[in-house]
C-alpha positions in Angstrom: 158.6 212.7 170.2 156.4 213.6 167.2 153.9 211.2 165.7 153.1 211.9 162.1 150.2 210.3 160.1 150.4 210.9 156.4 147.5 210.0 154.1 146.5 207.0 156.2 144.0 204.6 154.7 143.0 201.2 156.1 140.6 198.9 154.3 139.5 195.3 154.9 138.1 192.7 152.5 134.9 191.2 153.9 133.4 187.9 152.7 129.8 186.9 153.4 130.9 183.2 153.8 134.3 181.6 154.4 134.1 179.5 151.2 133.7 182.7 149.1 137.3 183.4 149.5 138.2 180.1 147.8 135.6 180.5 145.0 137.0 184.0 144.4 140.5 182.5 143.9 139.2 179.7 141.7 136.9 181.8 139.5 138.8 185.0 139.6 135.5 186.7 140.2 135.2 189.1 143.1 133.0 187.8 145.9 133.9 190.3 148.6 133.1 193.8 149.6 135.6 196.4 150.8 135.2 198.0 154.3 136.9 201.3 154.6 138.0 201.7 158.3 140.1 204.8 157.8 140.7 207.2 154.9 142.4 210.5 154.4 143.9 210.7 157.9 146.6 213.2 157.9 147.9 215.0 161.0 150.7 215.4 163.5 150.9 215.0 167.2 153.6 217.3 168.5 156.4 216.2 170.8 155.4 216.3 174.5 151.7 216.9 173.6 148.7 215.0 175.0 146.4 214.5 172.0 142.8 213.2 172.3 140.8 211.0 169.9 137.0 210.9 170.3 134.1 209.5 168.3 131.4 206.9 168.5 132.1 203.2 168.4 133.2 201.9 165.0 134.5 205.3 163.9 138.0 204.0 163.4 139.8 205.3 166.6 141.2 201.9 167.7 142.3 201.1 164.2 144.3 204.4 164.1 145.8 203.6 167.5 146.9 200.1 166.4 148.5 201.6 163.3 150.3 204.2 165.5 151.5 201.3 167.8 152.6 199.2 164.8 150.4 196.2 165.6 148.7 196.6 162.2 149.8 198.2 159.0 147.9 200.8 157.0 146.7 199.9 153.5 148.1 203.2 152.2 150.0 206.0 153.8 152.7 206.1 156.5 153.0 206.7 160.2 156.3 207.8 161.7 157.7 208.3 165.2 161.0 207.6 166.9 161.9 206.3 170.3 160.3 203.7 172.6 156.5 203.2 172.3 154.2 201.9 175.0 150.7 201.0 173.9 147.8 200.4 176.3 145.4 199.0 173.7 144.1 195.5 174.3 145.7 195.0 177.7 147.2 191.5 178.1 147.3 190.8 174.3 150.2 188.3 173.8 150.0 186.9 177.4 150.1 183.1 177.4 147.4 181.7 179.7 149.4 178.6 180.6 152.5 180.6 181.7 153.0 182.3 185.1 152.7 186.0 185.7 156.5 186.2 186.1 157.1 184.4 182.8 154.6 186.7 180.9 156.3 189.8 182.3 159.7 188.5 181.2 158.2 187.9 177.8 157.0 191.5 177.6 160.5 192.7 178.6 162.0 190.6 175.8 159.6 192.2 173.3 161.1 195.6 174.4 164.6 194.2 173.7 165.6 193.9 177.3 167.8 191.1 178.7 170.0 190.5 181.7 169.9 193.1 184.4 167.6 195.5 182.6 165.1 192.7 182.2 165.2 191.9 185.9 164.7 195.5 186.7 161.7 195.6 184.4 160.3 192.5 186.3 160.8 194.2 189.7 159.1 197.4 188.7 156.2 195.7 187.0 155.5 193.3 189.8 155.7 196.0 192.4 153.3 198.2 190.5 150.8 195.4 190.0 150.7 194.8 193.8 150.1 191.0 193.2 151.6 188.5 195.6 154.5 186.2 194.8 152.2 183.2 195.1 149.8 184.8 192.5 152.7 185.7 190.1 153.9 182.1 190.2 150.6 180.8 189.0 149.4 180.5 185.4 147.6 183.7 184.4 144.6 181.6 183.3 143.8 181.2 187.1 143.7 185.0 187.5 140.5 187.0 188.0 139.8 189.6 185.4 140.9 192.4 187.8 144.2 190.6 188.6 144.9 190.0 184.9 144.3 193.7 184.1 146.6 194.8 186.9 149.4 192.6 185.6 148.8 193.7 182.0 148.8 197.5 182.8 151.9 197.1 185.0 153.8 195.2 182.3 152.8 197.8 179.6 154.0 200.8 181.6 157.1 199.4 183.3 159.3 201.2 180.8 159.6 204.9 180.4 158.3 205.4 176.8 158.8 208.3 174.5 155.3 207.7 173.1 152.4 206.5 175.1 149.2 205.3 173.3 146.2 204.9 175.5 142.9 203.3 174.5 140.2 203.3 177.3 142.8 202.2 179.9 141.6 204.3 182.9 139.0 201.8 184.0 141.5 199.1 185.1 140.7 197.1 188.2 139.4 198.7 191.4 139.3 202.4 192.3 142.6 202.3 194.1 144.3 200.8 191.0 142.5 203.1 188.6 143.9 206.1 190.6 147.3 204.5 190.5 147.1 203.9 186.8 146.0 207.5 186.1 148.9 208.8 188.2 151.3 206.7 186.2 150.0 208.1 182.9 150.2 211.7 184.3 153.8 210.9 185.5 154.9 209.8 182.0 153.2 212.9 180.5 155.1 215.2 183.0 158.4 213.5 182.0 157.8 214.7 178.4 156.2 211.6 176.8 154.0 212.2 173.8 150.5 210.9 174.7 147.9 209.7 172.2 144.8 209.3 174.3 141.4 207.8 173.3 138.4 207.7 175.5 134.6 208.0 175.6 135.0 209.9 178.8 134.8 213.5 177.4 135.6 215.0 180.8 138.9 213.1 180.9 139.7 214.2 177.3 139.0 217.9 178.3 141.1 217.6 181.4 144.1 215.8 179.9 144.5 216.9 176.2 145.7 220.1 174.7 144.3 219.2 171.2 141.9 216.6 169.9 140.5 215.0 166.8 137.0 213.8 166.2 136.9 210.7 163.9 133.6 209.9 162.2 133.1 207.2 159.6 136.8 206.7 159.3 137.6 210.4 158.5 138.7 213.3 160.7 135.6 215.3 161.2 137.2 218.1 163.3 140.6 218.8 164.8 142.0 221.6 166.9 141.7 222.9 170.4 140.1 220.2 172.7 137.2 222.3 173.8 136.2 223.2 170.2 136.4 219.6 169.0 134.5 218.1 172.0 131.8 220.7 171.8 131.3 219.9 168.1 131.1 216.2 168.9 128.6 216.7 171.7 126.4 218.7 169.3 126.6 215.9 166.7 125.6 213.4 169.4 122.6 215.5 170.4 121.4 215.6 166.8 122.1 211.9 166.4 119.7 211.0 169.2 117.2 213.7 168.7 114.7 211.2 167.1 114.8 209.1 170.2 113.7 211.9 172.6 110.0 211.8 171.7 109.9 208.0 172.3 111.7 208.4 175.6 109.6 211.3 176.9 107.3 209.0 178.9 110.2 207.1 180.3 111.9 210.3 181.4 108.7 211.5 183.1 108.4 208.2 185.0 112.0 208.5 186.1 111.5 212.1 187.3 108.4 211.1 189.2 110.3 208.3 191.0 113.2 210.6 191.7 110.9 213.3 193.1 109.2 210.9 195.5 112.5 209.4 196.8 113.7 210.8 200.2 117.2 211.2 199.0 119.2 210.8 195.8 120.6 207.3 195.3 124.2 207.6 194.1 125.4 205.3 191.4 128.4 203.6 193.1 131.5 202.5 191.3 132.7 199.6 193.3 133.4 200.6 196.9 134.6 204.2 196.8 136.3 205.8 199.9 134.3 208.9 199.2 130.5 208.7 198.7 127.8 211.2 197.8 125.4 211.2 200.7 122.8 213.7 199.5 121.9 216.8 197.6 119.5 219.5 198.8 118.2 222.6 197.0 116.7 225.4 198.9 114.7 228.6 197.9 112.6 231.1 199.8 109.7 228.7 199.3 111.3 225.8 201.1 113.6 222.7 200.6 113.7 220.7 197.5 110.8 222.5 195.8 109.4 220.8 192.7 109.0 224.3 191.1 111.3 227.3 191.0 110.7 230.7 189.5 113.1 232.4 187.2 115.3 234.9 189.0 114.6 233.3 192.4 117.5 232.9 194.8 118.5 229.3 195.0 121.2 227.4 196.9 122.4 223.8 196.5 124.1 221.8 199.3 126.0 218.6 198.6 126.8 216.2 201.4 129.9 214.0 201.0 131.0 211.1 203.3 134.7 210.4 203.3 136.1 207.2 204.7 139.7 207.9 204.2 142.3 210.7 204.2 142.7 211.0 200.4 141.9 214.5 199.0 139.0 214.9 196.5 137.0 217.4 194.5 133.3 217.8 194.0 131.7 218.6 190.6 128.1 219.3 189.9 126.1 220.2 186.9 122.6 221.5 186.1 121.4 219.3 183.2 118.3 218.9 180.9 116.5 215.6 180.7 118.4 214.7 177.6 121.7 215.1 179.6 122.6 218.3 177.9 124.7 220.3 180.4 123.4 223.8 181.1 126.0 224.7 183.7 128.7 222.8 185.6 131.4 223.8 188.1 133.8 222.1 190.4 135.6 222.8 193.7 138.8 222.6 191.6 137.7 225.8 189.8 137.6 227.9 193.0 140.3 230.4 193.8 143.2 228.3 194.9 141.5 225.1 193.8 142.5 223.2 196.9 140.8 219.8 197.2 138.6 218.7 200.2 140.3 216.4 202.7 139.6 214.5 205.9 137.5 211.7 207.1 133.8 212.3 208.0 131.0 214.4 206.6 131.6 217.3 204.3 128.9 219.8 203.2 129.5 222.1 200.3 127.0 224.9 199.5 126.8 227.0 196.3 124.4 230.0 196.0 122.8 231.2 192.8 121.5 234.7 193.3 118.6 235.4 191.0 118.8 232.0 189.1 118.9 233.0 185.4 117.2 229.9 184.1 114.1 230.2 181.9 111.2 227.8 181.7 112.0 224.2 181.4 112.7 220.8 183.2 116.1 220.5 184.9 118.0 218.0 187.0 121.3 217.7 188.9 124.3 215.5 188.3 127.0 215.2 191.0 130.5 213.7 190.8 133.2 213.1 193.3 136.7 213.3 191.6 140.2 212.6 192.9 142.6 215.3 193.7 143.6 215.6 190.0 140.0 216.3 189.0 140.0 213.5 186.4 139.3 210.2 188.0 135.6 209.7 189.0 135.2 208.2 192.5 131.5 208.3 192.9 128.6 209.8 191.0 124.8 210.5 191.1 123.4 211.5 187.7 120.0 213.0 186.8 118.7 213.4 190.3 116.4 215.9 192.2 114.4 217.1 189.2 112.8 220.6 189.3 110.8 222.8 187.0 111.6 226.4 186.3 108.7 228.7 185.3 109.4 232.1 183.8 106.1 233.8 184.8 107.1 237.4 184.8 108.9 237.7 181.4 108.2 236.6 177.9 111.8 235.7 176.8 112.4 232.1 175.9 115.3 229.6 175.7 117.4 228.1 178.5 118.9 231.0 180.3 118.5 234.8 180.6 121.2 236.9 179.0 121.6 240.6 180.0 120.7 242.7 177.0 119.8 246.2 175.9 117.6 247.3 173.0 118.9 250.3 171.0 116.8 251.9 168.3 119.0 252.8 165.3 117.3 255.2 162.9 
């Protein structure tokens, strides 16, 4: 189902004080300023396409999604689509805190125009997906924990099979088990042919899920096209945006590197209680294990140890990064021939060799991620660990990496 945005503009009148609105009406003198949230937005999301929206906070992404969902109207322009729409925007918006989980689900079903047997079927599917107990569902939702509330809200929002699915940062719902379940539900709807408008700050997820994307900046579309092109342009903008902070942060980075170098093993940043954890990362050269200094074109291998506490399959992704988090190179077990995930309880060791490491002089670190079998959901991660320095002592070329080249004299 196609979504078409035509010359969308959204503005808000902003008053410095509440009483200025009254004085403006009495004196007929403007006492407000106009905030332009969106302007000149004109594009189309094709039927069955997964389309990404990226940009910094305040760029206008959520405003555009609310316009697409019909929860707010544009000041100018039109948005058109047909069929049933499911929007995962502010999960739980419209839930009444004094009513039970069951009653709130029935209210959501009524908003979709369901009654009688279709409504009861909606309730059964939503409650089953939420995995909440009958006793919990009979209580007022004001007694729910935030995780329970989000489970119910996501289940109610996706209990229908929509033609259009609008997703705004909805893949961080609840615990890791439910995050995986939520992701699978979104992927299932996409496979059934639903048109998906997906907004996230997780650029890896945008790259993995979306065929095309748009970068919104200052309420305008800054770039639109193939996902990789748009995400790369946005990443370049972000690097330039924070360039002035790098000098001030240099001492902090040096201190962090010193602490990481003296640590016996990398300390993974754990997301809750993952069933798969990063146990360690070891780099090895001809000079030994975990050297602080590596020569350009020296053979190097990296070994990652993973502990799995369950049977669920998973992938491992790692990247060589600069201190400013700029990725130099990254790869995943998903990108291997066949791309089969790892599986099985216990310890797993994955080794990657870099013959004649082509990095030139500079400071580098490693980032490691454990992903689910789809290669999208992050189960555990350890970022900016095991720092090392590369010295290019035998050549005079400069930059980040060596590129094979040949000089030809043209007379």
